[in-house]
N, C-alpha and C positions, 0 to 999 in steps of 0.2 A: 312503648314506642310512640303511640299516638299522642300521649301527653308531652313527650320530649319535643316532637316536631311541632305540635301546636304551640308550646311555650316559645319555640324559636320563631313563631310568627307565620307558620305555613298553614294553609287550609287543609284540614285532615278529615277524612270520612272513616269512621271506625265501625265496622260491621261484625256482628257475631251472631251465631245461630242460637246462643243461649240468651236468657234474660237474667238480670242480676238483682239480688245475689243468687249465684248458682254454684253448684259443686262440680268438681272434675277430678279424675284420677290424677294423683300428684304425690310427689315426695314430701311436700309441705315445708321442708327444712329451708330456712333462710340462714345461711352461714353469715359470719360477720361482714364479708364484702357486700352482700345483699342488704344487710341491715344498714350499712354505711350509705348505700345508694338511696334507701328510703329516707335517710337523714338528709342527704343532699336535695332530695326532691320535695322535702317538706311533708312527708307522709308518715314518718316514724312516730311522731307524737300521736297521730290518729290511731295507729296500730296499738301503741301502748295503752291508749284509752279504752280499747276493747277488752282489756283484761288478759291478753295473751301473756303468759309468764315467760320471762327471759331465761335463756340457758347460758350458763357461764362455764360449765364443765362438760368435757367429753370423756367417756370411759369406754375402752375397748377391752372386753373380756375374752381372752383367747383360751380360757380353760386353766391351764397350768399357771399362766401369768396374765396380768392385766396392765394396761397402759392408760392412766388417767391423768388429766391435766387441764389447764386453761389455755386457750389459744392466744397467741400474740395479737395485739390490736392492729387493725388496718384502718387508716383514715380516722383514728381515734375510737374505733368500735371493736370490741372483743366479744360482744354478745351474739347469740343466735336466738331465733324465734321459730316456732313451729305452728303457724296460724292455720286455722281452717280456711280452705279456699273460698268458702262462702263469704268470709270476712275480707281476706286479702284482695280478691278480685274486685269486689265492690269498691274498696278504697281506691284501687288503681283506676277503675272506670270513672269514678266520681272525679278524680284528679284530672283525667283526660278531658272530661266534659267541662270542668271548671277552667281548664286552660284554653278552651275554645274548639275542641274537636267535636264534630257532629257524630252522635251515636245512633246507630240503627241496630237495636238488638232484635232477637227473634227473626233474624234475616239470614236466609240461606243463599250462599253463592253457588251457582251451578255451572258457571263458565268464566274462563279468563279470556278476555278479548285481545286480539292482535291487529295491528296495522303494519303491513310491510315487514312482517317478521318481528316487530317490536310489541311487547305487551303494552296495551293502551287503556285497559280498564277491566271491569267485571260486569257480569250479568247475574241477576238473581231476583229474589222476591221475599217480601216480608210474609210472615205467617198468614196465609189466607189472602194475600194480596196479589196484584198483577205483577208480571215480570217487568223489571226496570234494568237499565244499563247506566253505568257511571264511568266516566273517563278520568284518568289520572296520569300525571307525569311518571309516577312510580307506583306500582302495586306491590305492597309488602305482605308476604305470607308469614304470618305469625300463627299458622294454623296446624302446628303439631307434626308428629311423626308421619302422618298420612296426608301431608300437605297437598291440597288441590293445586296450588300455584306450582309446587315442585313437579307434580305430575304433568301439568299443562306445558311446561317449558322443557320437559324431558331432561331434567338436570342430571349431571354426572355425580357419582358417589365415589368416595375413596376412604381409606383406613377402615374398611368394613370389618365388622366382627359379627359372627353368627349369633342367633338367639342364645342367651345364657340363662342364668337363674330366674325362674318365674318368681314374682313377688305378689303377696296379698297383704292387705292391711284392714284394720277396723279400729274403732274407738271404744275404750273401756273405762268404766267408772270403778272406783274402789281399788285402783292400781296406782297409787300416788308415786310420782317420780319428779325429780327436780333437775335432771341432767339428760343429755343425749347419751344413751348407753347401748352398745351393741354386744351381742353374745355370738361369738363365732365358734362353732363346733364342726369345723370343716372335715374332720375325720369321719363324721357321720353325715356329711352333706347337708348341714343345717346352719342357719344363721338367722338372728332376729334382732330387732332394735326397738327401744322404747323412747318416747319423748313426750313432754307435757304440752298440751294444747289448750284451747279455749274451754271454758265451763268446767274446769276441774277434771277434764278427761285426759286420757293417755292414748297417744297414737302408737299402735303396736303393729309392726310390719315383719313379715317372715318370708324367707326364701328357701327353696329346695332345688335339687338337680332337675334339669330340663326333662330328663327321661322319666321323672315321676309326675310330670305335670298332669297328664290325662287322668291318672289314677287319683291324685290328690284333689283335683278340682271337683270331683264327685263328692268329696267330704272334706271341705277346706277346714272346718272347725276341728274335726277329728285329727287331721294332719297337723294343725297348729298344736293342739293339746298334747299329742304324743311326743312332739319334738321337745316340749318343755320338760319332760321327764329327764332330759339330759342335764338339767340344772334343778335339782330338787327344791332349793329355796325359792326359785322363781316359779316352779310348778305350784308350790303351796300358795304363793301370792295370787297367781292367775286363777286358781280354783275358787279363791275367795272374792274375785272381782266379777263384774258383770259386763258382758259385751252389749254396747248400746246401739250399734249400727250393723248393717250388713257388711260382709267382706267385699272388698274391691281389689281387683288385681288383674294381672295379665301374664301370659307366658310368651307373648310376642314382644320381646325386648332386645332387638338387635342393636348394634352400634354402627354408626356411620357418620361421615362428614359429607355434606352436599356442597357443591359449588353454590355460593350464597348470593349470586347476583348475575344479572345479564341485562340486555336492553329492555329497560322499562320495568324491571322487577328486582326484588331482593327478598331474602329469607332471613328470619331471625328466630331464636329460641330453638325448640325441638325440630322445627321445620328446616333449620339450617344445619344442625348436627344433633345427633342423639347419642347420649352417653347412658350406659346402664344406670338405673336409679339407685343402686345399692349404696352409693356414697352420698346421695342426696344433693348433687351439685346443680340439678336442672334449673331451678328458679334463679339461683345466684348467677349462673352462667347466662341465662336469658336476660337478666338485668344488665350485666356487663356488656353483652353483645348489643343490646338495645342502645346503650350509650355510644358504643363504637359506631353503629350504623347511623344513628341520628347525626353524629358529628360528621361522618363521611358525606351524608346527603346534604347537610347544611353547607359544607364546602362546595359541593357540586351546584346546588341551587343558587348560592351566592356568587358563583362564577370564579371562585378562587382556585378551583382545581377541576380538571376534566372528570367527567363521570367515571370513565373506566379506571383512571388512576386512583380516584378517591375510594371506589368500591373494591379495587384490588388491594388497597391498603387495609380496608376493613377485613377482608378475608385473611390476609397475612397476619394481622394482629390477633384475630380470633383463633386461628390455628396454632400460633405460637403459644398463646396463653392456655388453650384447651388441651393440647395433645399430651403433655406430661400427666395430667390428672385423668385423662381418658384412658391412657395405658395402665395407670395404677388401678383405676376402677375396673378395667377388664380383668386384671389379675384377681382382685377381690371377688368379682362376680363369678369366677369359676367355682367358688365354694370348695376349693381344694386346699390341703395343708400348704402353708407358705413354703417356698423353697428353703433349703438348709441355711443359706446365708441370711435370709430375712428372719428365720427362726432364731438364729444366733444373735442377730441385732436386737430383736425384741427382748430376748433374755438379758442382753447386756444393758438394756435401758432400766432394768429394775433397780430402784434406789437412786436413780439419776433423774431428779425432777425436771431439771432443765432440758434434758433430752426428751423426756416424756412430753413436756409442754411443746417442744418443737415438733414432735411427731403429731400431736394433736393439732398443731397449727397447720401442718400439711393437710390434714383431713378436714380442717375448717377453711382451707383456701386462703390463709393469711401468710403462709410461708411457701415459696416455690418448692415443689417436690425435688427438682434436681439439686437444689441447695442442701436439702436435708440428706438425700440419699447419695450425694457426691462422696467420693473416696476420702477426702480430707475430713469431712464431718463424721462419717461412719467410723473412720480410723480413730478419731478422738474418743468416740463413745466406747469402742472396743478396748482401747488402751486404758481408759478409766476403769472399766469393768474388771480388767485383768490386774489392776494395781492392788 
């Protein structure tokens, strides 16, 4: 966000309580739309130079059947990447600074300032430093699910979903993979996914029912390993691998949309809306919404569109693009067997590579979910399977 506005010629102050490079809890997955965005921003080559392996195949193992394929390209890009956040965030911050944004890291914001009901700035302090205040035409909260900006303006929420499947992940060596692969054993309330990341490591994430959260968090590794017994081949591989990092995760994963703007403030990324991370759309959606918000603010600052009109358009575009995958993700995050009609559709895709590629494209965010799950398309898939 800071990079895009700085490149448009605006004065930008970027504050973060972290120092870079730093790690953060994350899905890591950059679906093709996010990769295409990095290409537009001139950052993709830098990511490739870090040695992060590309992913060109998605594989969804449902037990009796699997759906594997390659996503359709979007803006000429069909690859995914799963970078460590220590690498990705540093690249983005460096690009923002190179574009002219002023960075203050190790800076804690403790107050959102108001003038006559309008957000007008922030108050905070550098580590060990005196308190300072800064004024701005717009304060943008890209500060996550527990956004201080959202709390300060008492923002409204909608399309709310309660906490669903807790997720934990760690990095493993000796577990080579070259695709993004999920294992869904919903009849047992289990699901996990593997993907390649930096330094020859594999990111392994697993989820289980919310009601098991408190018990399993006391022995996350034991809960992981017991689940893998559901897939003996995978269990054999994981027992030969080595966990290189601690487990990171959360059981507090609700879903919601927030009103993303108001007088003098705006929200983007998880601060604006939070989708359960099981489908890994978080970073891709944050990149998309950053471009939408930057464009809306540019129109406002340039005087070509009133603030309220430009930001209302941002919210409308965001919601229209996000809601279909938000609802699909909610269904996956229940970790329950698919409804009968979806089970039938999954079975009908077997042997139909074009249909499997299209399903994969939905999960990679390169094909709109309503287009794939619409009655005309699903009818064609079912008819071909019956022929």
